[in-house]
C-alpha positions, -999 to +999 in steps of 0.1 A: -422-325-383-421-339-418-410-312-443-402-311-480-368-304-495-369-269-512-345-264-541-347-226-539-316-213-521-303-249-515-268-262-524-263-296-540-235-319-552-243-340-582-219-367-595-220-380-630-232-345-641-217-344-676-245-363-694-277-382-691-297-381-659-271-361-640-269-334-666-307-331-669-311-331-631-286-302-628-306-282-654-339-289-636-328-280-601-309-249-611-339-236-629-357-238-595-331-218-576-306-245-565-269-240-566-251-271-579-215-284-576-214-305-607-188-334-607-177-356-636-146-369-653-152-351-687-144-314-682-155-305-717-190-320-712-193-304-678-187-270-692-218-272-713-238-269-680-225-233-677-244-225-709-276-245-701-281-235-665-288-200-650-257-179-648-238-184-615-259-214-605-232-241-613-196-247-602-176-274-619-154-300-603-138-322-630-124-354-617-126-391-610-152-398-582-132-428-570-103-405-560-104-387-526-091-354-540-122-351-562-144-354-532-122-330-513-125-304-541-163-307-542-166-303-504-143-273-505-164-258-532-195-261-510-176-246-481-165-216-502-200-212-516-224-218-487-204-219-455-202-257-452-240-263-455-250-289-480-287-296-486-285-324-512-260-350-524-269-370-555-248-401-560-256-405-597-223-415-614-223-451-626-207-475-651-217-509-663-208-539-684-226-566-704-214-602-708-212-635-690-194-634-656-173-664-666-158-645-695-150-614-676-118-603-659-117-598-621-110-561-628-144-556-644-162-564-611-138-542-590-141-512-613-179-514-613-180-518-575-156-489-571-177-464-590-213-477-583-209-486-547-177-476-529-177-441-543-213-435-534-208-447-498-176-428-494-190-395-508-219-399-484-196-405-454-175-375-462-204-352-469-224-362-438-212-333-415-222-307-441-255-325-449-264-326-412-261-288-412-284-286-443-320-274-446-342-305-448-312-323-464-314-354-486-288-378-499-301-394-531-287-426-546-294-435-582-299-473-581-316-495-606-344-520-609-314-545-613-307-537-576-340-555-569-339-583-595-307-599-609-306-606-647-281-626-667-250-609-684-251-580-660-240-597-629-214-572-618-238-543-623-265-561-605-241-568-576-232-531-573-268-519-573-279-547-548-251-535-525-262-499-528-298-509-521-289-528-490-267-501-477-294-475-483-319-495-463-294-498-434-286-461-433-322-451-435-326-468-401-294-452-388-305-417-399-339-420-381-341-391-357-318-369-376-327-341-401-312-361-430-332-384-453-318-411-477-337-416-510-331-445-535-343-439-571-343-471-592-348-465-629-350-492-655-331-486-688-324-450-694-318-437-729-284-420-724-247-423-731-244-450-704-243-478-730-217-460-750-191-464-722-195-500-711-163-515-698-147-548-707-177-556-729-181-569-765-194-540-786-218-565-802-235-573-769-271-561-766-290-552-735-325-567-729-346-540-712-380-540-696-389-505-708-369-473-710-372-436-701-354-406-715-330-390-690-352-359-686-381-381-674-358-399-649-345-366-637-380-353-630-390-385-611-358-381-591-366-345-583-401-353-571-388-381-549-362-358-534-387-329-528-410-354-510-380-370-493-392-404-503-374-435-490-376-453-523-390-449-559-390-475-587-393-458-621-414-470-651-442-495-654-418-521-668-394-516-639-422-519-613-435-551-631-401-567-630-396-559-593-430-572-582-428-603-604-395-612-588-410-607-553-442-627-560-431-653-585-393-655-582-390-690-597-410-682-628-394-648-632-359-662-631-367-690-656-380-664-680-349-642-675-325-671-680-338-675-715-326-640-724-290-651-719-292-677-746 
């Protein structure tokens, strides 16, 4: 029987929780009765959640999500808190870069793939036993419209989000018949600190966007997708337009996009 995810009394892990969409999502779900294990590198930023969320609703795990010990700490926190039952995993943490691929170091691609793809897949793998014991559990991946349509000067970021999209499609089929659902949420540009921490990028680089949402709005869209246990959601009118234009008129769309790199 198809059932919704209920935040009240649930336990969640949220990565990238110190700012932007992750931070706003933690505030939203804790206000509805969810307990959150919040994960991010910046401990000082994470601590603000203790003031902005209901008392006792958040436990903090500062650390780098690409390191196994950070994932171990988050899972141990869940076990101590809810007896090894996890109802939601949100793979939200992400990094990006702007600039031509030809000018970039090999390390730029590896670092982006490690955070945006490999960390998300490994956290999912290691959380699966706890998720399968959850109540109508969901694993949610924060992708991007650039995981549907590639654009110039963001090749590494596009590659990481395309990989995440393809992997999500595959595990959706693998999870069929289990209690767990996989949800992919694909925002377009989000007005957050993401662009303040681009790696291996010229500070003068500018990002061409197809519409943007504040992080609070993305967090609400993500919450509704999780509650309904949707397979995939593309956010914003501009994001939907880009995705559909690429599907219906790929040649024209790519000619237009190529002009933005000049």
